Structures are given as C-alpha cells and as structure tokens.
C-alpha positions, 0 to 999 in steps of 0.5 A: 481463504478460510481457516481450517479448524479441528471439530469435535462435538460441534461439526457442521451438518452433523459430520463425524469428528474431523475438520471444518472450514471457517470463513475468512477472518473467522476463528477456531475454538476449543470449549469446555462445559460441566454437565451432570453425570447421573451415573457417577453423581458428579459434574464432568467436563464436556469438550467441544471444538469447531469454527466460529464466524468472523462476525460480532456473534463469533467475536462475543463468543470468543470473549465468553471466558471473561464473564464469570459463570455459575456453571463451569464453562470456558472457551479459547479462540485462535486463528494463527494456523490451521488446526490451532485449536486441536490440542488446546484445552481452556481452564475453567473453575469447577463447581461443586460435584454434589447435587445442590439441596432443592430446599436451599435453592427454593428458599434463595430463589426470590433473592436470585431472581431479584439479583438477576433482574437488577443485573440485566437492568444495569447491563442494558443501561451500560450498553445504551450509554456505550452506544450513545457515546460511540455514536457521538464520537463517530459524528465528531471524528467521522468514520473510522472503520471500513464501510460495508459498501462503496468503492475504495476511491469513495472511502479514501476521499471520505477518510483522508482529508489530510492527504496522508492516507487512511487510518492505520487500523483501516489499512490493516483491515484492508490488508487482511481482506485482500485476495492475491490473484497473480504476479504481474512484476518482479524487481530487486525489492520483491514482487508486485501482485494483482489482487482484489479487495471487494471486487476492485483491482489493487496492486500489492507490492510484496517486499523481500525480507531484506528490503524492510528499509525500502518498505518502511521508507516508501510507506513513510513517504506515502503517508506524508501529509498532502502527498496525494496527487493525480500523478503520484501512484495512489496509496491505499494501505501498508501492513507487515505481518508474519511469524518468527520464521518469515515476515511479509511486508505489503504495500497496497496501491492503485492498479494500472493495467497498462503497466510501467512506461518502460513496458508501455513504450515498447509496444505503443507508438505515440502521437503528439497528444499522447506524448504531451499527456505523458510528458506533462503528467510526469513533470506535474508529478515530479513538480508536486514532489519537489514543491514544499506546501506551507501551512499548519499541516504542510507538505515537505519538499521530496526528492525521488532519487530513482526516477526511471521509466520502470518506476512510472506507471501509465494510467487508463487516461494516458497520463502517468503516475510516479511510483517507488519511493523507497529511496526518497528524501524529505527536506524539513525546512524548519530545521534545514534538515535533509531526512535521508532514511538509512538504506543500503539500496542505491538508485539505478546506475543508467539514470544516475546524474553525473554528480552522483556517478563521480561522487561530487553531489552535495548531500547537504543541499536539497537542491542538489537532490532535486537537480539530480532528479531532473537529469533522470527526468530528461532521460525518461522524456527522451525515451517517450519522444523516440516513440512519437510518430512524425512525417504524415504518410511516410511516418517515422518512429524510432524503436524503443530503447533505454538511455545509453543503450548503444554505449554501455552494457545491458547491466552497466556498472558504476565505472561504465556509466561514469566513463560514458557520462562524466569522462566522455560526456556522452548523452543519448542521441537526438534523431534528426527528424525531431528538428523538423517537428515543432513538438519534438523540437521543443521537447528536445530543447527541454530534454537537453537542458534537463541532462546538462552536465552542470546541475545549476543549469538544469531546468526545474520541474515547475519550469518543465511543467509550465513549458509542456503545458503551453505546448499541450494547450497550443497543440490542442488548439491546432487540433480543434 
C-alpha cells in the first residue's frame, strides 16, 4: 500500500491543502526555500509539503539537504508512518536579507561563470568514474540487486550459486515489496499468509513476537551453504521489522497450494505411483538434511527434530518438501560440536521417539538426533500408506488418521505418549490388507524398522531412500 503524506503548496492536480497518496516505497517530504518579498524587502521562508516517488529522482531530491545552496533551501524526507511530514520543518542557512548590489554581481560575473563551468566539469568526470567503477564491480561480482524482470526462480538460480539463499540486501528488498492477500494457516509459532511478489505467489510465515528464537534458527538453517534441494521447502527471504511497540518477523518461501501432507491425505486417495512419489521425496529430503557435504564450502549434517505430516508440504508434481526448521540442529564435524540453538519450544509429542519421551536420548551424539528423526519418518510414512488404495474393483483404503489416534487423546501430554510408546511399547496398527499388496508390504517393513524401540536398529534416511527408489523404479516398469 502507498504512504499517506500531508501536502501543502505541492498537492497533486492543484488540490487544496490536505493529503496525498504516495506509491509503495515512496517518501513524504517537508521543504523550505527562501523567496524575495518585495513588500518587506527581505527574503522569507516558503514551506511546502507533499509526496515523492520511489524512484531515483525522488531519492536524489531527498538527499538535497546534503548539497550547499547559495539560495537558502532544505528538505527532509520520511516514510515511517502516515502524515510523518506534517509537523517537520527542516533547518536551513538564511542568506542576507538585503538585495545584493547589481554592480558587485556584474563585476564578479565572469569569475562565477568560470567557477560554475569548472564545477560542472568536475561533477561530470566524477559521475563517469563512479559509473565505470560500478559496472566493473558488477561484472566481477555478478548482479546484486533485484532485477526489474524475470521470475523468482530465475533470480535465485542466478544469485545463489552457494545454495545458501539470496544476498541479505536483496532479501530485505523483496520483503518490502510483498503484498499479503490471505491467511492460509496458523500454528503455535504464528501464521502463514499467501502473498504476491511481482505477480508470483509466495508463502509468508509471520512469527509471533515470542517466537523470535524459532525465526532466527529457521533463517539460519535455510541460509546454510548447499541447503537448497528439490525436497526442501524453497527459501526466498527473511526480514525482521517493526517499531518500539511491535516486531514482525517474516520468513518468505515457495508457496505450495496443495498444503501440508496432513491436509492433503485427508481428502486424497493415493495409488501406488503417487504413494511412492510422496515416500521417496520425503526420504530424499531427510537424507539431504542428514548428509554432510565436504569441501571448501560444504554443508553440515542437519537433524530436523520436528518431523510430522504438518511440517511436510505437497508440491504440484506430487512430491513433498520438508519445512519448519525452527528446532533443527547442525553438526560441525571439524570441532565435533552439535549446534543446538537456545529455544524454549519443544517438538510435537505425538511424533517423539521413545528415547526423547523417556529422556534417554544422548544429546552429545548427533547420530542420536538423526535416529530420532527416522522414528518420526516411520510414522509419517504410515500415515501416507493408509491412504493408498488396493484391491482392484473391491478397492479398500483406510480413512486418514494420526499416529496413535486410537490410544492417546487428541492433544496428548508427555505422560500419555510415554505410557503408550515406552511402557506399553505400542505402535500404529499395520492393516491386514497391506500384507496382500507387494508395495504396501515392502513399505510396512521399512516403517516398522524406522520406529523400532532401539535407535541403533533403525534404518538411515539414505537406506530408506534407496529402498523406496528401487520400489519406485520396479513399479514404473510394471506400469509400462
């Protein structure tokens, strides 16, 4: 939305004094200029107020106070709030209040003209040098500002060769150009809004003020070198802004209109192909997170710590993307350090591994965090498998359900989950029909190995990925 400014003596379309509406990114201004008053025989200040456009011309006008003027004048610009220029009066250096001697002006005219010509020449030379220097630097470093045309994908592909996201200046520029349209989701961290940037749909995660630690951690993880992957939610930008009374923390990502896997499975029945696409993409995303990439600019191994169907998004092509890294931990192999951000938030109890529930997880071992992730992956794969149809004409499929829906309350506490998972050693039920379907039978074996009570026995993400990949290829051959 544009900025409302107070206008006087500079109102659009010769309107009476009042207000004017500036374009997004513009400024309000308050200006003063000394003019000769013939009646009083003195120079008097003349004030004007209005709006400036968000282009280079407006920007240069706002910087006018930096240049010394023979004629007394000055300007102040602002964009903090509506009508911010109304009671602002810029300071200026008054000049003599008497009319200069015409003979003195005439005698000094040649010197003034010569000085003016030399000054203009020096300014032109300086501008040319600056332009040449910046063009050279741009060729050397590549583009660093938001281009006027092109899609977000094109821009990210050009700008993020390291796979760590866009430059911070560009992120802030994009964040300021967003137009929020509707709230599409809410959670304990805040809200998710559908927004548009230059006509493209993006998702904006708006964090509650108390969730600054989650925002900071998620931003930090997304900006890890080589983090970008087809099955990791695409990060675009992050920004934090506000006044003394409020703070707004934004995380801007790709928008996937199918929503979370949790919502998608409630209304969608899967066939073998779509089920395997979902399961393989989840395993691929987690495997990328868990894997350390060595090199000069390598990627540390990362554990998610809050894997659940609500934190996995479904893309248009039927694959999934892992999201929500507010609790993630990184492993710095050079020092053997596990980088756990200070955060009072805890994971989702329903998906917590037994060793997390009974507090026996070895927090000094990064492998322990990865194996806790794999327990949660097993539960998510179980949710997806329930929605796969089998049986041909007499097709069968289970209704969507959360893990442990039949043994714990809808919002279980730690004790509810510890009793079911650790004491009673319960696990979600594998329906009998899965045993008669080759794909579901193979996936059920993976699922049960992922949620094994002993973390050391659980399958790694890479092993799960390779097994499902083989199933996917074999199934494609059968279809052909």
